[in-house]
VEXMI-914084 format. One record per residue (C-alpha): residue number from 1; residue in three letters; chain; x, y, z. Coordinates in Angstrom, 1 decimal, padded with zeros to 4 digits. Layout:
BEGIN
FIMI/NUM/ALA/A/X/Y/Z
...
END
This chain:
BEGIN
FIMI/1/MET/A/072.7/120.6/106.3
FIMI/2/THR/A/071.8/119.8/109.9
FIMI/3/THR/A/069.6/116.7/110.2
FIMI/4/PRO/A/066.5/116.7/112.4
FIMI/5/PHE/A/068.0/114.4/115.0
FIMI/6/ILE/A/071.2/116.3/115.3
FIMI/7/ALA/A/069.1/119.5/115.6
FIMI/8/ILE/A/067.3/118.0/118.6
FIMI/9/LEU/A/070.6/117.2/120.2
FIMI/10/LEU/A/071.9/120.7/119.6
FIMI/11/LEU/A/068.9/122.3/121.1
FIMI/12/ALA/A/069.0/120.0/124.1
FIMI/13/ALA/A/072.7/120.7/124.8
FIMI/14/ALA/A/073.3/124.4/125.4
FIMI/15/PRO/A/075.2/124.7/128.7
FIMI/16/PRO/A/076.1/128.2/129.9
FIMI/17/PRO/A/079.6/129.5/129.2
FIMI/18/GLN/A/080.3/129.5/133.0
FIMI/19/LYS/A/080.1/125.7/132.9
FIMI/20/ALA/A/083.1/125.6/130.6
FIMI/21/LYS/A/085.1/127.7/132.9
FIMI/22/GLU/A/084.2/125.6/136.0
FIMI/23/LEU/A/085.0/122.3/134.3
FIMI/24/ALA/A/088.3/123.6/133.0
FIMI/25/ALA/A/089.3/124.9/136.5
FIMI/26/GLN/A/088.6/121.3/137.8
FIMI/27/LYS/A/090.6/119.8/134.9
FIMI/28/GLN/A/087.5/117.7/134.0
FIMI/29/TRP/A/088.4/117.6/130.4
FIMI/30/GLU/A/086.2/114.7/129.2
FIMI/31/GLU/A/083.2/116.2/131.0
FIMI/32/LEU/A/084.0/119.5/129.4
FIMI/33/TYR/A/084.0/117.9/126.0
FIMI/34/LEU/A/080.8/116.0/126.5
FIMI/35/ALA/A/079.1/119.1/127.8
FIMI/36/PHE/A/079.8/121.1/124.7
FIMI/37/ALA/A/080.2/118.3/122.1
FIMI/38/ALA/A/076.7/118.9/120.6
FIMI/39/ALA/A/076.4/122.6/121.5
FIMI/40/ASP/A/075.8/124.9/118.5
FIMI/41/PRO/A/078.1/127.9/118.7
FIMI/42/SER/A/075.6/130.0/116.7
FIMI/43/GLY/A/073.2/129.5/119.6
FIMI/44/TYR/A/075.4/131.7/121.8
FIMI/45/PRO/A/075.8/135.5/121.6
FIMI/46/GLU/A/079.1/136.3/119.7
FIMI/47/ALA/A/080.5/137.9/122.9
FIMI/48/GLN/A/080.1/134.6/124.8
FIMI/49/ARG/A/081.7/132.3/122.4
FIMI/50/PRO/A/085.3/133.1/123.5
FIMI/51/LEU/A/084.3/132.2/127.1
FIMI/52/VAL/A/083.6/128.7/125.8
FIMI/53/ALA/A/086.5/128.5/123.3
FIMI/54/GLY/A/089.1/129.5/125.9
FIMI/55/PRO/A/088.5/126.6/128.3
FIMI/56/LEU/A/088.2/124.1/125.4
FIMI/57/LEU/A/091.6/125.3/124.1
FIMI/58/LYS/A/093.1/125.0/127.6
FIMI/59/GLY/A/092.0/121.3/127.6
FIMI/60/CYS/A/093.4/120.7/124.2
FIMI/61/GLU/A/096.8/122.0/125.2
FIMI/62/ALA/A/096.8/120.1/128.5
FIMI/63/LEU/A/096.0/116.7/126.9
FIMI/64/LEU/A/098.1/117.1/123.8
FIMI/65/ALA/A/101.0/114.9/125.1
FIMI/66/GLU/A/099.0/112.2/127.0
FIMI/67/ASP/A/095.6/111.9/125.2
FIMI/68/ALA/A/095.8/113.2/121.6
FIMI/69/VAL/A/092.4/111.9/120.7
FIMI/70/MET/A/090.6/113.9/123.4
FIMI/71/ALA/A/092.9/116.8/122.7
FIMI/72/TYR/A/091.8/116.8/119.1
FIMI/73/SER/A/088.1/116.6/120.1
FIMI/74/LEU/A/088.5/119.6/122.5
FIMI/75/GLY/A/090.5/121.5/119.8
FIMI/76/GLU/A/087.9/120.9/117.2
FIMI/77/ARG/A/085.2/122.3/119.5
FIMI/78/ALA/A/087.4/125.3/120.4
FIMI/79/VAL/A/087.8/126.2/116.8
FIMI/80/ALA/A/084.1/125.8/116.2
FIMI/81/PHE/A/083.5/128.5/118.9
FIMI/82/GLN/A/086.3/130.8/117.9
FIMI/83/GLU/A/089.0/130.4/115.3
FIMI/84/THR/A/092.0/131.7/117.3
FIMI/85/ALA/A/095.6/131.1/116.3
FIMI/86/GLY/A/096.1/129.0/119.5
FIMI/87/ALA/A/093.1/126.8/118.8
FIMI/88/LEU/A/094.1/126.2/115.2
FIMI/89/ARG/A/097.6/125.3/116.2
FIMI/90/CYS/A/096.4/122.9/118.9
FIMI/91/LEU/A/093.9/121.3/116.5
FIMI/92/ALA/A/096.6/120.8/113.8
FIMI/93/LYS/A/099.1/119.3/116.3
FIMI/94/SER/A/096.5/116.9/117.8
FIMI/95/ALA/A/095.3/116.0/114.3
FIMI/96/LEU/A/098.8/115.0/113.3
FIMI/97/LYS/A/099.2/113.0/116.4
FIMI/98/THR/A/096.1/111.0/115.6
FIMI/99/ASP/A/097.0/110.6/111.9
FIMI/100/GLN/A/094.2/112.9/110.7
FIMI/101/ARG/A/096.4/114.6/108.1
FIMI/102/ALA/A/093.6/116.2/106.1
FIMI/103/SER/A/092.3/117.9/109.3
FIMI/104/ALA/A/095.7/119.1/110.2
FIMI/105/GLU/A/096.2/120.6/106.7
FIMI/106/GLU/A/092.9/122.3/106.8
FIMI/107/ALA/A/093.6/123.9/110.2
FIMI/108/LEU/A/097.1/125.1/109.1
FIMI/109/LYS/A/095.6/126.6/105.9
FIMI/110/LYS/A/093.0/128.5/107.9
FIMI/111/GLY/A/095.8/129.7/110.3
FIMI/112/LEU/A/098.0/130.8/107.4
FIMI/113/GLU/A/095.0/132.7/105.9
FIMI/114/HIS/A/093.8/134.4/109.1
FIMI/115/PHE/A/097.1/134.8/111.0
FIMI/116/PRO/A/099.8/135.4/108.3
FIMI/117/LYS/A/102.2/136.9/110.8
FIMI/118/ASP/A/102.3/133.7/112.8
FIMI/119/GLY/A/105.1/131.7/111.3
FIMI/120/ALA/A/104.1/128.4/112.8
FIMI/121/PHE/A/101.3/127.9/110.2
FIMI/122/GLY/A/103.5/128.4/107.1
FIMI/123/LEU/A/106.3/126.3/108.5
FIMI/124/GLU/A/104.2/123.3/109.5
FIMI/125/LEU/A/102.1/123.4/106.4
FIMI/126/GLY/A/105.2/123.6/104.2
FIMI/127/ARG/A/106.7/120.7/106.1
FIMI/128/LEU/A/103.6/118.6/105.3
FIMI/129/GLN/A/103.7/119.5/101.7
FIMI/130/LEU/A/107.3/118.5/101.4
FIMI/131/GLN/A/106.5/115.2/102.9
FIMI/132/ASP/A/103.7/114.8/100.3
FIMI/133/GLN/A/106.4/115.5/097.6
FIMI/134/ASP/A/104.6/118.7/096.6
FIMI/135/SER/A/107.7/120.8/096.5
FIMI/136/ALA/A/106.2/123.6/094.4
FIMI/137/ALA/A/103.4/124.2/096.9
FIMI/138/ALA/A/105.8/123.8/099.8
FIMI/139/LEU/A/108.0/126.4/098.4
FIMI/140/ALA/A/105.2/128.9/097.9
FIMI/141/THR/A/104.0/128.2/101.5
FIMI/142/LEU/A/107.4/128.4/103.2
FIMI/143/GLU/A/108.1/131.7/101.5
FIMI/144/ARG/A/105.1/133.2/103.4
FIMI/145/VAL/A/106.8/132.6/106.7
FIMI/146/PRO/A/107.6/136.2/108.0
FIMI/147/ALA/A/111.3/137.0/108.0
FIMI/148/LYS/A/111.1/138.3/111.6
FIMI/149/SER/A/109.3/135.3/113.0
FIMI/150/LYS/A/111.1/132.7/115.2
FIMI/151/GLU/A/110.3/130.1/112.6
FIMI/152/SER/A/112.1/131.9/109.7
FIMI/153/ARG/A/115.5/130.2/110.2
FIMI/154/GLU/A/114.0/126.7/109.9
FIMI/155/ALA/A/111.8/127.8/107.1
FIMI/156/ARG/A/114.8/129.0/105.1
FIMI/157/GLN/A/116.4/125.5/105.5
FIMI/158/LEU/A/113.2/123.9/104.2
FIMI/159/ILE/A/113.0/126.4/101.3
FIMI/160/GLN/A/116.4/125.1/100.1
FIMI/161/GLN/A/115.2/121.5/100.2
FIMI/162/ALA/A/112.0/122.5/098.4
FIMI/163/ARG/A/114.0/124.3/095.6
FIMI/164/ALA/A/116.3/121.4/095.2
FIMI/165/LYS/A/113.4/118.9/094.9
FIMI/166/ALA/A/111.5/121.3/092.5
FIMI/167/SER/A/114.5/121.4/090.3
FIMI/168/VAL/A/114.8/117.6/090.2
FIMI/169/GLU/A/111.0/117.2/089.6
FIMI/170/GLY/A/111.1/119.8/086.8
FIMI/171/ALA/A/113.9/117.9/085.0
FIMI/172/ALA/A/111.9/114.6/085.4
FIMI/173/ARG/A/108.8/116.2/084.0
FIMI/174/ARG/A/110.6/117.6/081.0
FIMI/175/GLU/A/112.1/114.2/080.3
FIMI/176/ALA/A/108.7/112.6/080.6
FIMI/177/GLU/A/107.2/115.2/078.2
FIMI/178/ARG/A/110.0/114.4/075.7
FIMI/179/LEU/A/109.3/110.7/075.9
FIMI/180/GLU/A/105.5/111.2/075.7
FIMI/181/GLN/A/105.9/113.4/072.6
FIMI/182/ARG/A/108.2/110.8/071.1
FIMI/183/MET/A/105.8/107.9/071.9
FIMI/184/ASN/A/102.8/109.9/070.5
FIMI/185/GLY/A/104.6/110.2/067.2
FIMI/186/GLU/A/105.4/106.5/066.8
FIMI/187/GLY/A/103.3/103.4/066.3
FIMI/188/ASP/A/099.6/102.8/065.9
FIMI/189/THR/A/097.0/103.8/068.4
FIMI/190/ARG/A/093.6/102.3/069.2
FIMI/191/THR/A/090.5/103.2/071.2
FIMI/192/ALA/A/090.7/101.9/074.8
FIMI/193/LYS/A/088.0/099.4/075.5
FIMI/194/GLY/A/086.0/099.7/078.7
FIMI/195/SER/A/086.4/103.5/079.1
FIMI/196/GLU/A/083.8/106.1/078.6
FIMI/197/GLY/A/083.9/108.4/075.5
FIMI/198/GLY/A/086.6/106.5/073.6
FIMI/199/ALA/A/090.2/107.7/074.0
FIMI/200/ASP/A/093.2/107.4/071.7
FIMI/201/ILE/A/095.7/105.5/073.9
FIMI/202/ARG/A/098.0/102.6/073.5
FIMI/203/PRO/A/097.2/099.0/074.8
FIMI/204/ALA/A/097.7/098.9/078.5
FIMI/205/SER/A/098.3/096.2/081.1
FIMI/206/LEU/A/099.3/097.5/084.5
FIMI/207/SER/A/101.2/100.3/082.9
FIMI/208/TYR/A/099.3/103.5/082.4
FIMI/209/GLU/A/099.0/105.3/079.1
FIMI/210/SER/A/097.5/108.7/078.4
FIMI/211/GLY/A/095.3/110.3/075.8
FIMI/212/VAL/A/092.3/112.5/075.2
FIMI/213/GLY/A/088.7/111.2/075.0
FIMI/214/LYS/A/086.0/112.3/072.5
FIMI/215/ASP/A/084.3/114.2/075.4
FIMI/216/GLY/A/087.4/116.3/075.9
FIMI/217/MET/A/088.5/114.7/079.1
FIMI/218/ARG/A/092.0/113.5/079.7
FIMI/219/VAL/A/092.2/109.7/080.0
FIMI/220/ARG/A/094.9/107.6/081.6
FIMI/221/ALA/A/094.2/103.9/081.6
FIMI/222/ASN/A/095.5/100.4/082.4
FIMI/223/ARG/A/093.9/097.1/082.9
FIMI/224/ARG/A/092.5/098.0/086.3
FIMI/225/PHE/A/091.6/101.6/086.0
FIMI/226/SER/A/090.6/104.2/083.4
FIMI/227/ILE/A/091.1/107.7/085.0
FIMI/228/ARG/A/089.2/110.6/083.4
FIMI/229/TYR/A/089.3/114.3/084.2
FIMI/230/PHE/A/089.0/117.7/082.6
FIMI/231/ASN/A/092.3/119.3/081.9
FIMI/232/SER/A/091.4/122.5/083.9
FIMI/233/GLU/A/094.2/124.4/082.1
FIMI/234/ARG/A/097.0/122.2/083.6
FIMI/235/ASP/A/100.2/122.2/081.6
FIMI/236/PHE/A/102.0/118.9/080.9
FIMI/237/GLY/A/104.0/119.0/084.1
FIMI/238/GLN/A/100.9/119.7/086.2
FIMI/239/ARG/A/099.0/116.9/084.4
FIMI/240/ALA/A/101.9/114.5/085.1
FIMI/241/GLU/A/102.0/115.4/088.7
FIMI/242/TYR/A/098.2/115.2/089.2
FIMI/243/GLU/A/097.9/111.9/087.3
FIMI/244/GLY/A/100.7/110.5/089.4
FIMI/245/LYS/A/098.9/111.3/092.6
FIMI/246/VAL/A/095.7/109.8/091.3
FIMI/247/VAL/A/097.5/106.6/090.1
FIMI/248/SER/A/099.1/106.3/093.5
FIMI/249/ALA/A/095.8/106.7/095.3
FIMI/250/LEU/A/094.0/104.2/093.2
FIMI/251/ASP/A/096.8/101.6/093.5
FIMI/252/GLU/A/096.6/102.2/097.3
FIMI/253/ALA/A/092.8/101.7/097.3
FIMI/254/TYR/A/093.3/098.4/095.4
FIMI/255/ASP/A/096.0/097.2/097.7
FIMI/256/PHE/A/094.3/098.2/100.9
FIMI/257/THR/A/091.0/096.5/099.9
FIMI/258/GLN/A/092.9/093.4/098.9
FIMI/259/ARG/A/094.6/093.3/102.2
FIMI/260/THR/A/091.6/094.2/104.4
FIMI/261/LEU/A/088.8/092.3/102.7
FIMI/262/GLY/A/090.9/089.6/101.0
FIMI/263/GLN/A/089.8/090.4/097.5
FIMI/264/ALA/A/089.8/093.4/095.2
FIMI/265/ARG/A/088.2/094.2/091.8
FIMI/266/GLU/A/089.9/092.9/088.6
FIMI/267/ARG/A/087.6/094.3/085.9
FIMI/268/GLN/A/088.6/097.7/084.6
FIMI/269/LEU/A/086.9/100.5/086.5
FIMI/270/ASP/A/086.2/104.0/085.3
FIMI/271/VAL/A/087.2/106.7/087.8
FIMI/272/VAL/A/085.9/110.2/086.9
FIMI/273/LEU/A/087.4/113.1/088.8
FIMI/274/TYR/A/085.5/116.4/089.0
FIMI/275/THR/A/086.1/119.8/090.6
FIMI/276/ARG/A/083.2/120.9/092.8
FIMI/277/ASP/A/081.8/123.1/090.0
FIMI/278/GLU/A/082.1/120.3/087.4
FIMI/279/PHE/A/080.4/117.8/089.7
FIMI/280/ARG/A/077.5/120.2/090.2
FIMI/281/THR/A/077.2/120.8/086.4
FIMI/282/HIS/A/077.3/117.0/085.5
FIMI/283/LEU/A/075.3/115.5/088.5
FIMI/284/GLY/A/073.3/118.4/089.8
FIMI/285/PRO/A/073.4/120.6/092.9
FIMI/286/THR/A/071.7/118.1/095.2
FIMI/287/TYR/A/074.3/115.4/094.7
FIMI/288/ALA/A/077.1/118.1/094.8
FIMI/289/ALA/A/076.0/119.3/098.2
FIMI/290/ARG/A/075.4/115.9/099.8
FIMI/291/VAL/A/078.0/113.4/098.5
FIMI/292/ALA/A/081.8/113.3/098.3
FIMI/293/GLY/A/081.7/110.6/095.7
FIMI/294/LEU/A/079.5/107.8/094.3
FIMI/295/TYR/A/079.8/104.5/092.5
FIMI/296/HIS/A/077.2/104.0/089.8
FIMI/297/ASP/A/077.1/102.3/086.3
FIMI/298/ASN/A/080.5/100.8/086.7
FIMI/299/ALA/A/082.2/104.1/087.5
FIMI/300/ILE/A/083.4/106.0/090.5
FIMI/301/ARG/A/082.6/109.7/090.3
FIMI/302/MET/A/084.5/111.9/092.7
FIMI/303/ASN/A/083.4/115.3/093.9
FIMI/304/ASP/A/085.9/118.1/094.6
FIMI/305/ALA/A/088.9/116.0/093.5
FIMI/306/ALA/A/091.0/118.9/092.1
FIMI/307/GLU/A/093.3/118.3/095.1
FIMI/308/LEU/A/093.8/114.8/096.6
FIMI/309/THR/A/093.7/115.2/100.4
FIMI/310/GLN/A/093.8/112.3/102.8
FIMI/311/GLN/A/090.0/112.5/103.1
FIMI/312/THR/A/089.6/112.5/099.3
FIMI/313/LYS/A/091.7/109.3/099.2
FIMI/314/ALA/A/089.6/107.8/102.0
FIMI/315/THR/A/086.4/108.5/100.0
FIMI/316/LEU/A/088.1/106.9/097.0
FIMI/317/VAL/A/088.7/103.7/099.1
FIMI/318/HIS/A/085.0/103.8/100.2
FIMI/319/GLU/A/083.7/104.0/096.6
FIMI/320/TYR/A/086.2/101.4/095.5
FIMI/321/VAL/A/084.8/098.9/098.0
FIMI/322/HIS/A/081.4/099.4/096.3
FIMI/323/ALA/A/083.0/098.7/092.9
FIMI/324/ALA/A/084.7/095.6/094.3
FIMI/325/LEU/A/081.5/094.3/095.9
FIMI/326/ASP/A/079.8/094.7/092.5
FIMI/327/GLU/A/082.2/092.1/091.1
FIMI/328/ILE/A/082.7/089.9/094.1
FIMI/329/CYS/A/079.0/089.3/094.9
FIMI/330/THR/A/077.1/086.9/092.7
FIMI/331/GLY/A/074.5/088.9/090.8
FIMI/332/GLY/A/076.3/092.2/091.7
FIMI/333/GLY/A/076.3/094.6/094.6
FIMI/334/ASP/A/072.6/095.3/094.3
FIMI/335/VAL/A/071.7/091.9/095.9
FIMI/336/LEU/A/073.1/093.2/099.2
FIMI/337/PRO/A/071.0/095.3/101.6
FIMI/338/ARG/A/071.9/099.0/101.3
FIMI/339/TRP/A/073.1/099.0/105.0
FIMI/340/PHE/A/075.5/096.1/104.4
FIMI/341/ASN/A/076.9/097.6/101.1
FIMI/342/GLU/A/077.4/101.0/102.6
FIMI/343/GLY/A/078.4/099.6/106.0
FIMI/344/LEU/A/081.3/097.5/104.6
FIMI/345/ALA/A/082.5/100.5/102.5
FIMI/346/GLU/A/082.4/102.8/105.6
FIMI/347/TYR/A/084.1/100.2/107.8
FIMI/348/ILE/A/087.0/099.7/105.4
FIMI/349/GLU/A/087.2/103.5/105.1
FIMI/350/TRP/A/087.5/103.7/108.9
FIMI/351/ARG/A/090.3/101.1/108.8
FIMI/352/TYR/A/092.1/103.1/106.0
FIMI/353/LEU/A/092.0/106.2/108.3
FIMI/354/GLY/A/093.5/104.1/111.1
FIMI/355/LEU/A/090.3/103.8/113.1
FIMI/356/ASP/A/088.6/100.6/114.4
FIMI/357/GLY/A/085.3/102.4/114.9
FIMI/358/PRO/A/083.5/105.7/114.3
FIMI/359/PRO/A/085.4/108.9/114.9
FIMI/360/ARG/A/085.1/110.3/118.5
FIMI/361/ASN/A/082.5/112.9/117.7
FIMI/362/LEU/A/080.2/110.6/115.8
FIMI/363/LYS/A/080.6/107.9/118.4
FIMI/364/ASP/A/079.4/110.3/121.1
FIMI/365/VAL/A/076.3/111.2/119.0
FIMI/366/MET/A/075.6/107.5/118.3
FIMI/367/ARG/A/075.8/106.7/122.0
FIMI/368/GLY/A/073.3/109.5/122.7
FIMI/369/ALA/A/071.0/108.1/120.0
FIMI/370/ALA/A/071.3/104.6/121.4
FIMI/371/LYS/A/070.4/105.7/124.9
FIMI/372/GLN/A/067.3/107.4/123.5
FIMI/373/GLY/A/066.4/104.4/121.4
FIMI/374/ARG/A/066.9/106.4/118.2
FIMI/375/LEU/A/069.5/104.4/116.4
FIMI/376/PRO/A/068.2/103.4/112.9
FIMI/377/LYS/A/067.2/099.7/112.5
FIMI/378/LEU/A/069.0/097.6/109.9
FIMI/379/MET/A/065.6/096.4/108.7
FIMI/380/GLU/A/064.8/100.0/107.8
FIMI/381/MET/A/067.9/100.2/105.7
FIMI/382/ASP/A/067.4/096.9/103.9
FIMI/383/THR/A/066.3/098.7/100.8
FIMI/384/ARG/A/066.6/102.3/101.9
FIMI/385/ALA/A/069.9/104.1/101.6
FIMI/386/PRO/A/071.5/105.3/104.8
FIMI/387/ILE/A/071.9/108.8/103.2
FIMI/388/SER/A/068.2/109.1/103.0
FIMI/389/MET/A/067.6/108.5/106.7
FIMI/390/ALA/A/066.9/111.3/109.2
FIMI/391/SER/A/070.5/111.4/110.4
FIMI/392/PRO/A/072.8/110.0/107.6
FIMI/393/GLU/A/075.9/110.2/109.7
FIMI/394/VAL/A/074.4/108.0/112.4
FIMI/395/ALA/A/072.9/105.7/109.8
FIMI/396/TYR/A/076.3/105.1/108.1
FIMI/397/GLY/A/078.0/104.6/111.5
FIMI/398/THR/A/075.3/102.1/112.6
FIMI/399/SER/A/075.7/100.2/109.3
FIMI/400/ALA/A/079.5/100.1/109.6
FIMI/401/MET/A/079.4/099.0/113.3
FIMI/402/ALA/A/077.1/096.1/112.3
FIMI/403/VAL/A/079.7/095.0/109.7
FIMI/404/ARG/A/082.4/095.4/112.3
FIMI/405/GLU/A/080.4/093.0/114.6
FIMI/406/LEU/A/080.4/090.4/111.8
FIMI/407/VAL/A/084.1/090.8/111.4
FIMI/408/ARG/A/084.5/090.4/115.1
FIMI/409/LEU/A/082.4/087.2/115.0
FIMI/410/GLY/A/084.2/085.5/112.1
FIMI/411/GLY/A/087.1/087.6/110.7
FIMI/412/ALA/A/087.5/089.1/107.2
FIMI/413/GLU/A/087.9/085.7/105.6
FIMI/414/LYS/A/084.5/084.5/106.7
FIMI/415/LEU/A/083.0/087.8/105.8
FIMI/416/LEU/A/084.4/087.5/102.2
FIMI/417/SER/A/083.1/084.0/101.9
FIMI/418/PHE/A/079.7/085.1/103.1
FIMI/419/VAL/A/079.6/088.0/100.5
FIMI/420/GLN/A/080.6/085.6/097.7
FIMI/421/SER/A/077.7/083.2/098.7
FIMI/422/VAL/A/075.0/085.9/098.7
FIMI/423/SER/A/072.6/085.7/095.7
FIMI/424/ARG/A/069.1/086.6/094.7
FIMI/425/ALA/A/068.0/083.0/095.4
FIMI/426/THR/A/068.2/083.3/099.2
FIMI/427/PRO/A/067.0/086.2/101.3
FIMI/428/PHE/A/069.9/088.0/102.8
FIMI/429/GLU/A/068.7/087.8/106.4
FIMI/430/LYS/A/068.3/084.0/106.0
FIMI/431/ALA/A/071.8/083.7/104.7
FIMI/432/LEU/A/073.0/085.9/107.6
FIMI/433/GLN/A/071.4/083.5/110.1
FIMI/434/THR/A/072.9/080.5/108.5
FIMI/435/ALA/A/076.4/082.0/108.4
FIMI/436/TYR/A/076.4/084.0/111.7
FIMI/437/GLU/A/073.4/082.8/113.7
FIMI/438/LYS/A/072.3/086.5/113.7
FIMI/439/ASP/A/069.2/088.2/112.2
FIMI/440/PHE/A/068.9/092.0/111.7
FIMI/441/ALA/A/067.4/092.5/115.3
FIMI/442/GLY/A/070.4/090.5/116.8
FIMI/443/LEU/A/072.9/092.7/115.0
FIMI/444/ASP/A/071.0/095.8/116.1
FIMI/445/GLU/A/071.4/094.7/119.7
FIMI/446/ALA/A/075.1/093.9/119.1
FIMI/447/VAL/A/075.7/097.5/117.9
FIMI/448/ARG/A/073.9/098.9/120.9
FIMI/449/THR/A/076.0/096.7/123.2
FIMI/450/ALA/A/079.2/097.8/121.5
FIMI/451/LEU/A/078.3/101.5/121.9
FIMI/452/SER/A/077.5/101.1/125.6
FIMI/453/GLY/A/080.9/099.6/126.2
FIMI/454/ARG/A/079.4/096.5/128.0
END
């Protein structure tokens, strides 16, 4: 849903298509992007959209080798105006160059769906799926590369690799099934403590064991995590593969938070994974439409987690930081202002995605908001969640940049010590002044200065 502030920007930024052609002819690529960054394609007649998309694509292709970040921004805008095969290819290439794997996969999947005769989409998507150790999906994708396309020869070579890996994985799953069946028939079982619903699983330390809870959800738990999800008609091999990916993502969230913040969570944490429809059923349509995940009542609940994309894993890191703060902070995470809690989670998510600040598009919007004096104030988000602000994306970005300024001032070690010292006994702003000699207004100014580049 477009927020009121974004809508104002869109209405104010509607340059004519001729402007795109002129800027492209002059090779003024950054000016071209800025001119159309906030333009709403639906505000242009359908016949005019290709006149904007073409120059944007030209810029994407021109900058792909020397400035992949700007190439990605131009490619993203080109696809917004017209989803051509060329625009989707350039967007995917620039996304890979800037480590935005989820965006690359999305562009390749769209290309494969809309342009099945173009072998590049199936080849590149299959290659990524092989890298992700998803040989079954890679095999299905690579077999869609047309036999008469120039990519078919390379696709056939990758198909052989995928078949060999699928065979090995199948044998491993069958052996795992045999062992699980054997284990389930031996020894006593008990109900896992600290997980919802009660599940018959064996005692777990850092090794995961599986079972089924009273609520019908699959459960896989160890000392740190209790993973829960509905079976969704997966057979054993599919369950083993899915659970393996979830385990890997959670361990990565733990390790990354430990490295970046200096401390992770040690108490067992419930992680409930829903499909989009399941999330809507359990938490309602409003949450389903607005959030990718949430941490509440000692549990992370993930929306649309049937497939674990790079963005899904980044969201998992974000929510895991909330869970860690709930343990690290004296009195729990609720003693922290909403902007700080969300800002730290958003900042660490940026770091996980390889960014030191907001993504390019968001940064441009935030700069525009700063120039117009419309950035949200930290005081406004002391008790009010960023998602409830007029422009949630800008509110989250502002909060994260405020945390980034604190890291810049004292490093992660000082930030962790500060978080550990926060309690209900001392107002947060007073503790902030003591530790950093900054109040909310001072941090607001630091964020505006950082956005201006001064």
